[in-house]
A tleap script that builds the chain and sets N, CA, C and O, in Angstrom:
source leaprc.protein.ff14SB
mol = sequence {
  NMET GLN ALA PRO ALA ARG TYR LEU VAL ILE
  ILE ASP SER ASP GLY ALA SER THR ALA MET
  LEU PHE ASN ALA GLN ARG GLN ARG VAL ALA
  ASP PHE ASP ALA GLY THR GLU GLU ILE ALA
  VAL MET THR THR GLY LEU SER PRO THR ARG
  SER ALA ALA ASN PRO GLU TRP ASP ARG ALA
  LEU ALA GLY SER THR ALA ALA ALA ARG ALA
  ALA ALA GLU VAL TYR GLU LEU ASP CVAL
}
set mol.1.N position { 4.677 51.051 -12.310 }
set mol.1.CA position { 4.908 52.375 -11.782 }
set mol.1.C position { 4.660 52.359 -10.274 }
set mol.1.O position { 3.678 51.791 -9.795 }
set mol.2.N position { 5.559 52.986 -9.553 }
set mol.2.CA position { 5.461 53.026 -8.095 }
set mol.2.C position { 4.477 54.109 -7.657 }
set mol.2.O position { 4.434 55.195 -8.236 }
set mol.3.N position { 3.686 53.801 -6.624 }
set mol.3.CA position { 2.731 54.776 -6.085 }
set mol.3.C position { 3.495 55.946 -5.483 }
set mol.3.O position { 4.583 55.753 -4.943 }
set mol.4.N position { 2.951 57.151 -5.565 }
set mol.4.CA position { 3.641 58.316 -5.009 }
set mol.4.C position { 3.691 58.261 -3.484 }
set mol.4.O position { 2.848 57.636 -2.839 }
set mol.5.N position { 4.685 58.920 -2.933 }
set mol.5.CA position { 4.817 59.004 -1.479 }
set mol.5.C position { 3.696 59.867 -0.931 }
set mol.5.O position { 3.407 60.940 -1.461 }
set mol.6.N position { 3.075 59.398 0.121 }
set mol.6.CA position { 1.971 60.120 0.743 }
set mol.6.C position { 2.349 60.662 2.120 }
set mol.6.O position { 1.837 61.693 2.555 }
set mol.7.N position { 3.254 59.953 2.801 }
set mol.7.CA position { 3.653 60.334 4.153 }
set mol.7.C position { 5.172 60.440 4.256 }
set mol.7.O position { 5.908 59.658 3.654 }
set mol.8.N position { 5.617 61.408 5.020 }
set mol.8.CA position { 7.014 61.556 5.383 }
set mol.8.C position { 7.081 61.421 6.896 }
set mol.8.O position { 6.414 62.162 7.618 }
set mol.9.N position { 7.879 60.482 7.376 }
set mol.9.CA position { 8.052 60.270 8.807 }
set mol.9.C position { 9.502 60.568 9.151 }
set mol.9.O position { 10.420 60.008 8.552 }
set mol.10.N position { 9.700 61.448 10.113 }
set mol.10.CA position { 11.041 61.749 10.609 }
set mol.10.C position { 11.119 61.151 11.997 }
set mol.10.O position { 10.366 61.520 12.898 }
set mol.11.N position { 12.053 60.212 12.152 }
set mol.11.CA position { 12.145 59.442 13.384 }
set mol.11.C position { 13.608 59.291 13.779 }
set mol.11.O position { 14.481 59.168 12.920 }
set mol.12.N position { 13.870 59.300 15.075 }
set mol.12.CA position { 15.224 59.083 15.567 }
set mol.12.C position { 15.465 57.592 15.703 }
set mol.12.O position { 14.631 56.846 16.215 }
set mol.13.N position { 16.633 57.183 15.227 }
set mol.13.CA position { 17.021 55.781 15.307 }
set mol.13.C position { 18.507 55.717 15.602 }
set mol.13.O position { 19.326 56.166 14.801 }
set mol.14.N position { 18.849 55.167 16.734 }
set mol.14.CA position { 20.250 55.041 17.140 }
set mol.14.C position { 20.972 56.387 17.137 }
set mol.14.O position { 22.128 56.473 16.723 }
set mol.15.N position { 20.293 57.434 17.597 }
set mol.15.CA position { 20.906 58.746 17.722 }
set mol.15.C position { 20.944 59.575 16.457 }
set mol.15.O position { 21.481 60.682 16.467 }
set mol.16.N position { 20.394 59.076 15.380 }
set mol.16.CA position { 20.369 59.827 14.120 }
set mol.16.C position { 18.932 59.950 13.637 }
set mol.16.O position { 18.127 59.035 13.809 }
set mol.17.N position { 18.620 61.088 13.031 }
set mol.17.CA position { 17.280 61.276 12.478 }
set mol.17.C position { 17.223 60.708 11.068 }
set mol.17.O position { 18.073 60.994 10.224 }
set mol.18.N position { 16.207 59.903 10.839 }
set mol.18.CA position { 15.997 59.295 9.537 }
set mol.18.C position { 14.654 59.756 8.991 }
set mol.18.O position { 13.665 59.845 9.719 }
set mol.19.N position { 14.641 60.045 7.710 }
set mol.19.CA position { 13.396 60.386 7.024 }
set mol.19.C position { 12.967 59.179 6.218 }
set mol.19.O position { 13.771 58.581 5.502 }
set mol.20.N position { 11.702 58.822 6.337 }
set mol.20.CA position { 11.156 57.683 5.601 }
set mol.20.C position { 9.936 58.143 4.832 }
set mol.20.O position { 9.073 58.839 5.367 }
set mol.21.N position { 9.875 57.755 3.595 }
set mol.21.CA position { 8.712 58.042 2.769 }
set mol.21.C position { 7.863 56.787 2.656 }
set mol.21.O position { 8.378 55.688 2.450 }
set mol.22.N position { 6.551 56.968 2.794 }
set mol.22.CA position { 5.596 55.861 2.703 }
set mol.22.C position { 4.510 56.221 1.703 }
set mol.22.O position { 4.149 57.388 1.554 }
set mol.23.N position { 3.990 55.199 1.014 }
set mol.23.CA position { 2.855 55.449 0.126 }
set mol.23.C position { 1.567 55.448 0.947 }
set mol.23.O position { 1.616 55.339 2.173 }
set mol.24.N position { 0.439 55.564 0.298 }
set mol.24.CA position { -0.846 55.657 0.994 }
set mol.24.C position { -1.170 54.405 1.812 }
set mol.24.O position { -1.919 54.477 2.786 }
set mol.25.N position { -0.607 53.256 1.419 }
set mol.25.CA position { -0.827 52.011 2.155 }
set mol.25.C position { 0.201 51.825 3.269 }
set mol.25.O position { 0.267 50.766 3.892 }
set mol.26.N position { 0.991 52.850 3.512 }
set mol.26.CA position { 2.048 52.854 4.532 }
set mol.26.C position { 3.115 51.805 4.262 }
set mol.26.O position { 3.631 51.169 5.180 }
set mol.27.N position { 3.433 51.640 2.997 }
set mol.27.CA position { 4.561 50.805 2.596 }
set mol.27.C position { 5.736 51.742 2.352 }
set mol.27.O position { 5.606 52.751 1.659 }
set mol.28.N position { 6.879 51.401 2.925 }
set mol.28.CA position { 8.061 52.258 2.816 }
set mol.28.C position { 8.567 52.257 1.385 }
set mol.28.O position { 8.757 51.203 0.778 }
set mol.29.N position { 8.785 53.462 0.850 }
set mol.29.CA position { 9.289 53.586 -0.513 }
set mol.29.C position { 10.695 54.168 -0.563 }
set mol.29.O position { 11.377 54.028 -1.578 }
set mol.30.N position { 11.149 54.824 0.516 }
set mol.30.CA position { 12.507 55.379 0.537 }
set mol.30.C position { 12.901 55.780 1.952 }
set mol.30.O position { 12.052 56.114 2.778 }
set mol.31.N position { 14.200 55.742 2.214 }
set mol.31.CA position { 14.794 56.210 3.474 }
set mol.31.C position { 15.955 57.125 3.119 }
set mol.31.O position { 16.661 56.889 2.139 }
set mol.32.N position { 16.150 58.166 3.914 }
set mol.32.CA position { 17.320 59.011 3.724 }
set mol.32.C position { 17.569 59.828 4.975 }
set mol.32.O position { 16.743 59.837 5.888 }
set mol.33.N position { 18.691 60.509 5.026 }
set mol.33.CA position { 19.092 61.322 6.165 }
set mol.33.C position { 18.111 62.480 6.325 }
set mol.33.O position { 17.849 63.209 5.368 }
set mol.34.N position { 17.574 62.651 7.517 }
set mol.34.CA position { 16.588 63.708 7.762 }
set mol.34.C position { 17.210 65.098 7.775 }
set mol.34.O position { 16.485 66.092 7.813 }
set mol.35.N position { 18.534 65.189 7.745 }
set mol.35.CA position { 19.196 66.481 7.735 }
set mol.35.C position { 19.390 67.073 6.351 }
set mol.35.O position { 20.025 68.119 6.211 }
set mol.36.N position { 18.861 66.430 5.339 }
set mol.36.CA position { 19.062 66.908 3.975 }
set mol.36.C position { 18.163 68.108 3.663 }
set mol.36.O position { 17.138 68.332 4.306 }
set mol.37.N position { 18.575 68.844 2.686 }
set mol.37.CA position { 17.842 70.036 2.252 }
set mol.37.C position { 16.447 69.690 1.724 }
set mol.37.O position { 15.528 70.504 1.815 }
set mol.38.N position { 16.293 68.498 1.181 }
set mol.38.CA position { 15.009 68.080 0.619 }
set mol.38.C position { 13.895 68.069 1.659 }
set mol.38.O position { 12.730 68.285 1.325 }
set mol.39.N position { 14.249 67.817 2.920 }
set mol.39.CA position { 13.234 67.800 3.984 }
set mol.39.C position { 12.573 69.167 4.093 }
set mol.39.O position { 11.348 69.262 4.165 }
set mol.40.N position { 13.371 70.216 4.104 }
set mol.40.CA position { 12.820 71.573 4.190 }
set mol.40.C position { 11.912 71.871 3.007 }
set mol.40.O position { 10.866 72.500 3.167 }
set mol.41.N position { 12.300 71.429 1.839 }
set mol.41.CA position { 11.493 71.667 0.641 }
set mol.41.C position { 10.181 70.881 0.713 }
set mol.41.O position { 9.117 71.426 0.421 }
set mol.42.N position { 10.253 69.613 1.097 }
set mol.42.CA position { 9.051 68.774 1.139 }
set mol.42.C position { 8.063 69.203 2.211 }
set mol.42.O position { 6.861 68.987 2.057 }
set mol.43.N position { 8.543 69.807 3.293 }
set mol.43.CA position { 7.664 70.130 4.422 }
set mol.43.C position { 7.238 71.599 4.469 }
set mol.43.O position { 6.532 72.002 5.393 }
set mol.44.N position { 7.649 72.390 3.504 }
set mol.44.CA position { 7.257 73.793 3.485 }
set mol.44.C position { 5.739 73.920 3.490 }
set mol.44.O position { 5.056 73.379 2.621 }
set mol.45.N position { 5.225 74.636 4.472 }
set mol.45.CA position { 3.788 74.859 4.584 }
set mol.45.C position { 3.021 73.725 5.242 }
set mol.45.O position { 1.805 73.825 5.405 }
set mol.46.N position { 3.694 72.656 5.621 }
set mol.46.CA position { 3.026 71.517 6.252 }
set mol.46.C position { 3.305 71.499 7.750 }
set mol.46.O position { 4.363 71.946 8.193 }
set mol.47.N position { 2.380 70.994 8.511 }
set mol.47.CA position { 2.548 70.851 9.953 }
set mol.47.C position { 2.559 69.358 10.296 }
set mol.47.O position { 1.687 68.609 9.854 }
set mol.48.N position { 3.547 68.934 11.082 }
set mol.48.CA position { 3.598 67.524 11.430 }
set mol.48.C position { 2.634 67.167 12.555 }
set mol.48.O position { 2.212 68.023 13.333 }
set mol.49.N position { 2.304 65.902 12.618 }
set mol.49.CA position { 1.570 65.366 13.760 }
set mol.49.C position { 2.508 64.407 14.480 }
set mol.49.O position { 3.534 64.006 13.931 }
set mol.50.N position { 2.165 64.048 15.680 }
set mol.50.CA position { 2.924 63.045 16.443 }
set mol.50.C position { 2.081 61.775 16.473 }
set mol.50.O position { 1.725 61.278 17.541 }
set mol.51.N position { 1.771 61.263 15.298 }
set mol.51.CA position { 0.819 60.150 15.197 }
set mol.51.C position { 1.464 58.813 14.857 }
set mol.51.O position { 0.751 57.844 14.596 }
set mol.52.N position { 2.786 58.733 14.852 }
set mol.52.CA position { 3.443 57.479 14.471 }
set mol.52.C position { 3.237 56.371 15.498 }
set mol.52.O position { 3.525 55.208 15.215 }
set mol.53.N position { 2.747 56.711 16.674 }
set mol.53.CA position { 2.458 55.689 17.684 }
set mol.53.C position { 1.056 55.102 17.505 }
set mol.53.O position { 0.692 54.143 18.186 }
set mol.54.N position { 0.283 55.668 16.603 }
set mol.54.CA position { -1.075 55.165 16.356 }
set mol.54.C position { -1.028 53.791 15.686 }
set mol.54.O position { -0.057 53.471 15.000 }
set mol.55.N position { -2.059 52.985 15.877 }
set mol.55.CA position { -2.077 51.617 15.353 }
set mol.55.C position { -1.844 51.493 13.844 }
set mol.55.O position { -1.273 50.499 13.394 }
set mol.56.N position { -2.269 52.467 13.069 }
set mol.56.CA position { -2.093 52.363 11.616 }
set mol.56.C position { -0.622 52.334 11.203 }
set mol.56.O position { -0.299 51.955 10.077 }
set mol.57.N position { 0.265 52.732 12.108 }
set mol.57.CA position { 1.707 52.721 11.823 }
set mol.57.C position { 2.408 51.487 12.402 }
set mol.57.O position { 3.617 51.338 12.219 }
set mol.58.N position { 1.695 50.613 13.086 }
set mol.58.CA position { 2.317 49.453 13.741 }
set mol.58.C position { 3.170 48.621 12.784 }
set mol.58.O position { 4.329 48.329 13.081 }
set mol.59.N position { 2.626 48.253 11.682 }
set mol.59.CA position { 3.357 47.394 10.736 }
set mol.59.C position { 4.505 48.150 10.069 }
set mol.59.O position { 5.610 47.618 9.962 }
set mol.60.N position { 4.264 49.359 9.626 }
set mol.60.CA position { 5.274 50.134 8.902 }
set mol.60.C position { 6.481 50.479 9.770 }
set mol.60.O position { 7.607 50.538 9.275 }
set mol.61.N position { 6.251 50.706 11.053 }
set mol.61.CA position { 7.329 51.120 11.955 }
set mol.61.C position { 7.620 50.064 13.021 }
set mol.61.O position { 8.045 50.397 14.127 }
set mol.62.N position { 7.394 48.815 12.696 }
set mol.62.CA position { 7.549 47.731 13.655 }
set mol.62.C position { 8.948 47.652 14.268 }
set mol.62.O position { 9.085 47.201 15.405 }
set mol.63.N position { 9.969 48.067 13.564 }
set mol.63.CA position { 11.333 47.995 14.084 }
set mol.63.C position { 11.730 49.157 14.965 }
set mol.63.O position { 12.850 49.183 15.474 }
set mol.64.N position { 10.852 50.109 15.159 }
set mol.64.CA position { 11.147 51.305 15.961 }
set mol.64.C position { 10.604 51.143 17.376 }
set mol.64.O position { 9.603 50.462 17.598 }
set mol.65.N position { 11.277 51.777 18.324 }
set mol.65.CA position { 10.825 51.709 19.715 }
set mol.65.C position { 9.562 52.551 19.899 }
set mol.65.O position { 9.265 53.436 19.096 }
set mol.66.N position { 8.840 52.263 20.952 }
set mol.66.CA position { 7.627 53.029 21.264 }
set mol.66.C position { 7.970 54.490 21.512 }
set mol.66.O position { 7.229 55.380 21.094 }
set mol.67.N position { 9.081 54.746 22.186 }
set mol.67.CA position { 9.492 56.127 22.464 }
set mol.67.C position { 9.836 56.869 21.174 }
set mol.67.O position { 9.455 58.028 21.008 }
set mol.68.N position { 10.546 56.217 20.269 }
set mol.68.CA position { 10.901 56.844 18.991 }
set mol.68.C position { 9.653 57.130 18.166 }
set mol.68.O position { 9.547 58.182 17.535 }
set mol.69.N position { 8.715 56.200 18.171 }
set mol.69.CA position { 7.474 56.401 17.421 }
set mol.69.C position { 6.663 57.546 18.005 }
set mol.69.O position { 6.090 58.341 17.261 }
set mol.70.N position { 6.608 57.639 19.327 }
set mol.70.CA position { 5.841 58.717 19.971 }
set mol.70.C position { 6.438 60.087 19.663 }
set mol.70.O position { 5.708 61.075 19.587 }
set mol.71.N position { 7.741 60.155 19.487 }
set mol.71.CA position { 8.413 61.426 19.221 }
set mol.71.C position { 8.524 61.754 17.742 }
set mol.71.O position { 8.888 62.873 17.380 }
set mol.72.N position { 8.216 60.794 16.890 }
set mol.72.CA position { 8.363 60.980 15.436 }
set mol.72.C position { 7.401 62.034 14.897 }
set mol.72.O position { 6.296 62.215 15.408 }
set mol.73.N position { 7.850 62.717 13.860 }
set mol.73.CA position { 7.007 63.686 13.170 }
set mol.73.C position { 6.458 63.026 11.910 }
set mol.73.O position { 7.212 62.420 11.149 }
set mol.74.N position { 5.159 63.138 11.688 }
set mol.74.CA position { 4.522 62.577 10.516 }
set mol.74.C position { 3.923 63.720 9.704 }
set mol.74.O position { 3.115 64.503 10.203 }
set mol.75.N position { 4.337 63.796 8.447 }
set mol.75.CA position { 3.812 64.803 7.524 }
set mol.75.C position { 2.983 64.090 6.461 }
set mol.75.O position { 3.401 63.062 5.929 }
set mol.76.N position { 1.820 64.629 6.157 }
set mol.76.CA position { 1.037 64.123 5.035 }
set mol.76.C position { 1.365 65.015 3.846 }
set mol.76.O position { 1.100 66.217 3.866 }
set mol.77.N position { 1.942 64.419 2.815 }
set mol.77.CA position { 2.419 65.174 1.657 }
set mol.77.C position { 1.294 65.451 0.676 }
set mol.77.O position { 0.353 64.668 0.550 }
set mol.78.N position { 1.405 66.566 -0.010 }
set mol.78.CA position { 0.476 66.884 -1.092 }
set mol.78.C position { 0.870 66.049 -2.300 }
set mol.78.O position { 2.005 66.125 -2.770 }
set mol.79.N position { -0.063 65.258 -2.798 }
set mol.79.CA position { 0.237 64.440 -3.981 }
set mol.79.C position { -0.727 64.749 -5.091 }
set mol.79.O position { -0.636 64.161 -6.169 }
savepdb mol mol.pdb
quit
């Protein structure tokens, strides 16, 4: 059984916004278009942080630029 998603990261990549779901260990479990209706549902009542540039995200977001990581929105999901 796969661990539930704990974090939702919305990040710009090549001019498009991508939503990535990560488990508690910051392992990526899914990617999808950040413009989908599911984003609004998942983030209702939650406030994002701009913490994707923090060291704990280094491995999970290694392929992203520093600027994209600094601008990314990180949501901690209720699980």
